[in-house]
C-alpha positions, 0 to 999 in steps of 0.5 A: 638896500643891495642894488639889482644889476643885469648880471648878478656879479662877475665871480663866485668862490665856491658858490659864494658871491664876491661883491663888484663893489669898487672892483678893479678889471679882472686880469686874465693871463696864460701860463705855459707849463713847458720844458725846453732844451737845446740838443747837441746839434744846436736844435731846440727841442721843447716839450708842452705840458699844459696851459693854465690861466692865472686871474688877478683883481683887486678892490678899493674902498671895499666895505668889511662886510657884505651888509655894506656893500652896494650889492650885498655880496661878500666884503673884505672880511668874508673874503679873507675868512675864505682865503684863511679856511681854503688853502687848497683848490676851489671852484671859481665861476666866472660870468662874463656878458651872455656867455655861459658861466666859466668854472675853473678849478683854482688855488690862491697864490696872493691875498692882501687886505689893507685898512684904508678908512675907519668909521662906521664900518671900515673900508678896506684895499683888497687883492687877489691872485688865483692860479688854476690847478 
């Protein structure tokens, strides 16, 4: 039986709900794309191109299937299948408090799934890094 939360989830990958079951904090970092060069007279010239965000989070003791997570959203196996099937960009939807949903086009830069505990169903440690396209 899935629990009902005030907000349904923090994130969705291509319209697929990702579980908050034992999720750690979501790290959001800015990466500035620029080219800087020292000129012959000693001054610095900088060419700004864009700012892009990187997103990183992890789960500890995440059940392998959605049917075993507390919120009924994707578990470790579904996340891994999505990662393997999507080498390119996809939409990441983020839901923060009362703010409108933010949608960003991202690509995976890192995915790691480690078995932590076996039993009636398996628990995994999962870590994910995504970069804005």
